[in-house]
C-alpha positions as CSV (number, residue, x, y, z in Angstrom):
1,M,42.1,-45.1,-80.8
2,I,45.4,-46.3,-79.8
3,V,45.6,-49.1,-77.4
4,P,48.3,-48.6,-74.5
5,A,51.4,-51.2,-74.6
6,S,50.9,-54.4,-72.8
7,P,52.5,-55.5,-69.6
8,V,56.1,-56.5,-70.0
9,S,55.0,-60.1,-68.6
10,R,53.4,-60.9,-72.1
11,L,54.9,-60.3,-75.5
12,H,53.0,-57.7,-77.6
13,V,52.9,-58.5,-81.5
14,V,51.5,-56.0,-83.9
15,H,50.4,-57.7,-87.3
16,L,50.4,-54.9,-90.0
17,C,48.5,-55.1,-93.3
18,A,47.0,-52.7,-95.8
19,N,43.5,-53.9,-94.8
20,L,42.1,-56.8,-93.0
21,R,39.4,-58.0,-95.6
22,E,40.9,-58.4,-99.3
23,G,42.3,-61.8,-99.7
24,G,44.1,-64.9,-98.3
25,A,46.8,-63.1,-96.4
26,E,44.1,-60.9,-94.5
27,A,42.1,-64.0,-93.8
28,L,45.2,-65.5,-92.2
29,V,45.9,-62.6,-90.1
30,R,42.2,-62.6,-89.0
31,A,42.3,-66.3,-88.2
32,L,45.7,-66.1,-86.5
33,A,45.2,-63.2,-84.1
34,P,42.7,-64.9,-81.5
35,R,44.7,-68.1,-81.6
36,L,47.8,-66.2,-80.7
37,V,46.1,-64.7,-77.8
38,D,45.3,-68.3,-76.7
39,E,49.1,-68.9,-76.9
40,G,49.6,-66.1,-74.2
41,L,50.5,-63.2,-76.5
42,D,48.9,-59.6,-76.8
43,V,48.0,-59.0,-80.2
44,T,47.1,-55.7,-82.0
45,L,46.1,-55.4,-85.7
46,V,47.2,-52.4,-87.6
47,S,45.5,-51.6,-90.8
48,V,47.2,-48.8,-93.1
49,Y,43.9,-48.1,-94.9
50,G,40.5,-48.8,-93.4
51,S,40.2,-52.3,-91.9
52,R,37.0,-52.8,-94.0
53,L,35.5,-54.9,-91.4
54,S,32.0,-54.4,-89.7
55,E,31.7,-53.7,-86.0
56,T,30.5,-57.3,-85.8
57,E,33.6,-58.8,-87.5
58,R,35.8,-56.5,-85.4
59,A,34.2,-57.6,-82.1
60,R,34.4,-61.3,-83.2
61,L,38.3,-61.0,-83.6
62,G,38.6,-60.2,-79.8
63,V,41.7,-58.2,-80.4
64,P,42.3,-54.5,-80.9
65,V,42.3,-53.0,-84.4
66,V,43.9,-49.9,-85.2
67,E,43.2,-47.9,-88.4
68,I,45.7,-45.5,-89.8
69,G,43.3,-44.2,-92.3
70,R,45.2,-43.9,-95.5
71,T,42.9,-42.9,-98.3
72,K,44.9,-43.8,-101.5
73,R,48.2,-44.7,-102.9
74,G,49.1,-40.8,-103.3
75,D,48.1,-40.2,-99.6
76,F,51.6,-39.9,-97.8
77,G,50.2,-38.1,-94.7
78,Y,49.5,-41.4,-93.2
79,W,53.2,-42.0,-92.7
80,P,53.7,-40.1,-89.5
81,R,50.6,-41.4,-88.0
82,L,51.9,-45.0,-88.8
83,V,55.0,-44.3,-86.9
84,Q,53.4,-42.5,-84.2
85,T,50.9,-45.5,-83.7
86,L,53.7,-47.9,-83.5
87,R,55.6,-45.7,-81.0
88,A,52.5,-45.5,-78.8
89,L,51.9,-49.3,-79.0
90,K,55.3,-50.2,-78.1
91,P,55.1,-53.7,-79.6
92,D,58.1,-56.1,-79.1
93,I,57.5,-57.2,-82.5
94,V,55.8,-55.9,-85.7
95,H,54.9,-58.7,-88.1
96,A,54.4,-57.2,-91.5
97,H,52.3,-58.5,-94.5
98,L,52.0,-58.1,-98.2
99,H,53.5,-55.1,-100.2
100,T,52.3,-52.4,-97.9
101,G,53.9,-54.3,-94.8
102,K,57.1,-55.1,-96.8
103,Y,58.0,-51.5,-97.5
104,A,55.9,-48.8,-95.4
105,G,55.3,-51.3,-92.6
106,R,59.1,-52.2,-92.1
107,L,60.3,-48.7,-92.6
108,A,57.7,-47.4,-90.0
109,A,58.7,-50.1,-87.5
110,L,62.4,-49.1,-88.0
111,A,61.4,-45.5,-87.3
112,A,59.5,-46.3,-84.4
113,R,62.7,-48.3,-83.0
114,V,60.5,-51.6,-82.6
115,P,62.9,-54.1,-81.3
116,A,62.1,-57.1,-83.9
117,I,60.6,-57.0,-87.4
118,V,58.9,-60.1,-89.0
119,F,57.8,-60.2,-92.7
120,T,55.6,-63.0,-94.3
121,E,56.2,-63.4,-98.0
122,H,52.7,-64.4,-99.3
123,G,53.6,-64.2,-102.9
124,D,56.0,-62.8,-105.7
125,E,55.8,-59.1,-106.7
126,A,57.5,-57.0,-109.3
127,G,60.8,-55.9,-108.5
128,G,62.9,-53.0,-109.8
129,A,65.9,-51.0,-108.8
130,I,64.0,-48.7,-106.3
131,R,62.4,-51.8,-104.5
132,A,65.6,-53.5,-104.6
133,T,67.5,-50.7,-103.0
134,I,65.1,-50.4,-100.2
135,N,65.2,-54.3,-99.6
136,R,69.0,-53.9,-99.3
137,V,68.4,-51.6,-96.3
138,L,65.4,-53.3,-94.7
139,H,66.2,-57.0,-95.3
140,P,69.3,-57.0,-92.8
141,R,67.2,-55.2,-90.2
142,T,64.4,-57.8,-90.5
143,A,64.8,-60.3,-87.8
144,R,63.0,-63.2,-89.8
145,F,61.2,-64.0,-92.8
146,V,58.2,-66.4,-93.1
147,V,57.2,-68.5,-95.9
148,F,54.9,-71.4,-96.4
149,T,56.8,-74.2,-97.9
150,E,60.5,-75.6,-98.4
151,G,60.5,-74.8,-102.1
152,Q,59.2,-71.3,-101.4
153,R,62.1,-70.8,-98.9
154,R,64.6,-71.9,-101.4
155,A,63.3,-69.6,-104.0
156,F,63.0,-66.6,-101.6
157,S,66.6,-67.1,-100.6
158,A,67.8,-67.2,-104.1
159,S,65.8,-64.2,-105.2
160,E,66.0,-61.9,-102.2
161,G,69.5,-62.8,-101.1
162,V,68.5,-63.7,-97.7
163,A,70.3,-66.7,-95.8
164,P,67.9,-69.7,-95.4
165,D,68.4,-69.9,-91.6
166,R,66.8,-66.5,-91.5
167,I,63.7,-67.8,-93.2
168,S,61.2,-69.9,-91.3
169,V,58.8,-72.3,-92.9
170,I,55.2,-72.1,-91.3
171,P,52.3,-73.5,-93.3
172,N,49.1,-71.6,-93.3
173,G,46.4,-72.7,-91.1
174,I,42.6,-72.8,-91.4
175,D,39.6,-72.7,-88.8
176,P,37.4,-75.5,-89.1
177,A,34.1,-74.5,-90.6
178,S,31.5,-73.5,-88.2
179,D,28.3,-73.2,-90.4
180,I,26.5,-76.3,-91.6
181,A,25.5,-75.7,-95.2
182,D,21.9,-76.6,-96.3
183,R,22.6,-77.3,-99.9
184,A,19.2,-76.9,-101.3
185,E,18.5,-73.6,-99.4
186,I,21.7,-72.0,-100.4
187,R,21.4,-73.1,-104.1
188,R,17.9,-71.4,-104.0
189,E,19.2,-68.3,-102.6
190,L,21.9,-68.2,-105.3
191,G,19.5,-69.2,-108.2
192,L,21.4,-72.4,-109.1
193,P,19.4,-75.2,-110.7
194,H,19.0,-78.1,-108.4
195,D,20.9,-80.4,-110.8
196,A,23.8,-78.3,-111.7
197,F,27.5,-79.4,-111.0
198,A,28.6,-76.2,-109.5
199,L,32.1,-75.2,-109.7
200,W,33.2,-72.9,-106.8
201,L,35.9,-70.3,-107.5
202,P,36.0,-67.6,-104.6
203,A,39.0,-65.3,-105.2
204,R,39.8,-61.7,-106.0
205,L,39.0,-60.9,-109.6
206,A,42.4,-60.4,-111.0
207,T,44.9,-61.6,-113.6
208,Q,46.7,-63.9,-111.1
209,K,43.5,-65.8,-110.2
210,N,42.7,-66.4,-114.0
211,Q,39.0,-66.6,-113.7
212,R,38.9,-65.8,-117.6
213,L,40.5,-69.4,-118.2
214,A,37.8,-71.1,-116.0
215,I,35.0,-69.4,-118.0
216,A,36.9,-70.5,-121.3
217,A,37.1,-73.9,-119.8
218,L,33.2,-73.9,-119.0
219,A,32.6,-73.0,-122.8
220,E,34.8,-76.0,-123.9
221,S,33.2,-78.6,-121.6
222,H,30.9,-81.3,-123.1
223,S,28.5,-80.7,-120.4
224,T,25.8,-77.9,-119.9
225,R,25.2,-79.1,-116.2
226,L,28.5,-77.3,-115.3
227,H,27.9,-73.9,-113.6
228,L,30.7,-71.6,-112.4
229,V,30.1,-69.8,-109.3
230,L,32.4,-66.6,-108.5
231,A,32.7,-64.7,-105.3
232,G,35.0,-61.7,-105.1
233,D,35.8,-58.1,-106.3
234,G,38.5,-56.8,-108.3
235,P,39.7,-55.2,-111.4
236,D,38.8,-57.9,-113.8
237,A,35.1,-58.0,-113.0
238,A,33.9,-56.1,-116.3
239,L,36.3,-58.3,-118.3
240,L,34.9,-61.5,-117.0
241,R,31.3,-60.5,-117.5
242,S,32.2,-59.8,-121.3
243,T,34.2,-62.8,-121.5
244,A,31.0,-64.9,-120.5
245,R,28.7,-63.0,-122.8
246,E,31.3,-63.5,-125.8
247,L,31.6,-67.3,-125.3
248,G,27.9,-67.8,-124.8
249,V,27.9,-69.1,-121.1
250,A,26.8,-66.0,-119.3
251,P,23.7,-67.9,-117.9
252,R,26.0,-70.4,-116.4
253,V,28.4,-68.0,-114.8
254,H,27.1,-66.7,-111.5
255,A,29.3,-63.6,-109.9
256,F,28.3,-62.6,-106.4
257,G,30.9,-59.9,-105.5
258,Y,32.6,-60.1,-102.1
259,R,30.9,-62.6,-99.6
260,D,31.8,-62.9,-96.1
261,D,30.0,-66.4,-96.0
262,V,32.3,-68.3,-98.5
263,R,32.7,-71.4,-96.2
264,R,28.8,-71.6,-96.1
265,I,28.2,-71.2,-99.8
266,G,31.0,-73.7,-100.4
267,G,29.1,-76.2,-98.8
268,A,26.5,-76.3,-101.6
269,M,29.0,-76.6,-104.2
270,D,30.4,-79.7,-106.1
271,A,33.9,-78.8,-106.8
272,Y,36.4,-76.2,-106.0
273,V,38.4,-74.4,-108.9
274,L,41.8,-73.0,-108.7
275,A,42.5,-71.6,-112.0
276,S,45.6,-69.4,-110.9
277,L,48.6,-68.8,-112.8
278,W,50.6,-69.0,-109.6
279,E,50.1,-69.4,-105.9
280,R,52.0,-70.0,-102.7
281,M,49.8,-71.8,-100.1
282,P,46.2,-70.8,-100.9
283,L,43.9,-70.7,-97.9
284,A,40.8,-71.2,-100.1
285,L,42.4,-74.5,-101.4
286,G,42.8,-75.7,-97.7
287,E,39.2,-74.7,-96.9
288,A,37.9,-76.7,-99.8
289,M,39.8,-79.7,-98.9
290,L,39.0,-79.6,-95.2
291,D,35.4,-79.2,-96.0
292,G,35.2,-82.3,-98.4
293,L,35.2,-80.1,-101.7
294,P,37.3,-81.8,-104.4
295,A,39.7,-79.2,-105.8
296,I,40.3,-78.7,-109.7
297,S,43.6,-77.0,-110.4
298,T,45.7,-75.4,-113.1
299,P,49.4,-76.7,-112.9
300,W,51.0,-73.7,-111.2
301,E,54.4,-74.2,-109.8
302,G,54.2,-75.7,-106.3
303,V,50.7,-77.1,-106.7
304,A,52.2,-80.8,-106.3
305,D,52.9,-79.8,-102.8
306,F,49.1,-79.9,-102.2
307,I,47.4,-81.9,-105.0
308,A,48.2,-85.4,-106.4
309,D,46.2,-85.8,-109.7
310,G,43.5,-88.5,-109.0
311,E,44.4,-88.8,-105.4
312,T,43.7,-85.4,-103.5
313,G,42.4,-83.6,-106.4
314,Y,42.4,-83.0,-110.3
315,L,45.1,-81.3,-112.2
316,A,44.7,-79.9,-115.7
317,R,47.7,-80.9,-118.0
318,D,48.4,-77.3,-118.8
319,F,47.0,-73.8,-118.9
320,T,44.7,-74.0,-121.9
321,P,40.9,-74.0,-121.7
322,G,40.6,-77.6,-123.2
323,A,42.8,-79.0,-120.4
324,L,40.9,-77.4,-117.5
325,A,37.7,-78.5,-119.2
326,A,38.9,-82.1,-119.3
327,A,39.5,-81.9,-115.5
328,F,36.0,-80.4,-115.2
329,D,34.6,-83.3,-116.9
330,R,36.7,-85.9,-115.1
331,A,35.3,-84.4,-111.8
332,L,31.8,-84.5,-113.1
333,N,31.8,-88.0,-114.6
334,D,33.4,-90.3,-112.2
335,D,31.4,-90.3,-108.9
336,A,33.4,-93.1,-107.3
337,L,36.9,-91.2,-107.9
338,R,35.2,-87.9,-106.8
339,A,34.3,-89.7,-103.6
340,R,37.8,-91.0,-103.0
341,I,39.5,-87.6,-103.7
342,R,37.1,-86.0,-101.1
343,S,38.1,-88.3,-98.5
344,N,41.7,-88.3,-99.2
345,A,41.8,-84.5,-99.4
346,R,40.2,-84.2,-96.0
347,R,42.8,-86.3,-94.3
348,Y,45.7,-84.3,-96.0
349,A,44.1,-80.9,-95.1
350,A,43.5,-82.0,-91.5
351,A,47.3,-82.6,-91.1
352,R,48.6,-79.7,-93.5
353,F,46.3,-76.8,-92.7
354,D,46.3,-76.9,-88.9
355,L,45.5,-73.6,-87.6
356,R,46.5,-74.4,-83.8
357,R,50.0,-75.8,-85.2
358,T,50.3,-72.5,-87.3
359,A,49.6,-70.4,-84.3
360,R,52.0,-72.3,-81.9
361,A,54.8,-72.1,-84.6
362,H,54.4,-68.3,-84.8
363,A,54.3,-67.9,-80.9
364,D,57.5,-69.8,-80.8
365,L,59.1,-67.6,-83.3
366,Y,58.2,-64.6,-81.5
367,H,59.5,-65.9,-78.0
368,E,62.7,-66.9,-79.8
369,L,63.4,-63.4,-81.3
370,A,62.3,-61.8,-77.9
371,A,64.9,-64.0,-76.1
372,R,67.6,-62.3,-78.2
């Protein structure tokens, strides 16, 4: 059902995604929406595909959710519905996210004559002549771009040809955990040995997240106390299962598919693993740090903005299984260092991943654009 436009006294912002469940970008939109309402905005979430949210999850959001109903990539019949929906909603601003938002979302907002368009660059994606041509049309018509760090602003400006003053830096924000984890109960539920040192890796099962390296590092480690706990769906699921079998660590790799209680499960883990090839500002890392879970990471570009080795986390020296295994063993074997890292990371995350500050910065941006 399409919700009527809000009164002119309040800005109406539409956040547009492919769906509202899949990864960190979607988690940010879900967390941000009710906070923006607290900032005095009217917010509608538009999901080009199905939202993938349960009725309980939709109700918990407290904002309208509109599903356009695209069924697959080859389904182009959604396009007129998307444009019609945006025209009916009459938002002051459309804030688009990820690939679908970058292209279909911005084009639809232009066709619907939305006064201002904002796009958040959540991560790099493959280019190509066609996309470059589309961006030459869309970039000048996008009022503002949002990135998470100064380094990302410099890189985005250089690669996309966008002036730095049209790019706002707004760090991701995270809600404080609401669930108090019962460690023993959750471990029994998951089938983890009580003495296991559990490495927690919640992420989409895809090449970028590099779970295969984490499994290989598990096999390289000198300790059989290490267990790797995976949560998430994705195209690499079968590959990861076969990798664990081939390396002889299948009994110590636990894969639970998509879970909507990752913060609760994380409270029963011993360390968080980020094996990614690249990241921008991963929400799961912020959640782990905020919840007192020491982070072990590969040295992806920009990780030094978040993790100082031996201070706020553990960094592998390179992307080899041996290097990541050495970081695993450091986390396992030095209780005093792990306690210090946990304390330092909590303080860092409380200052860096503040959802209230993130919401306020977005609201200020929207009011600035509306005033123009």
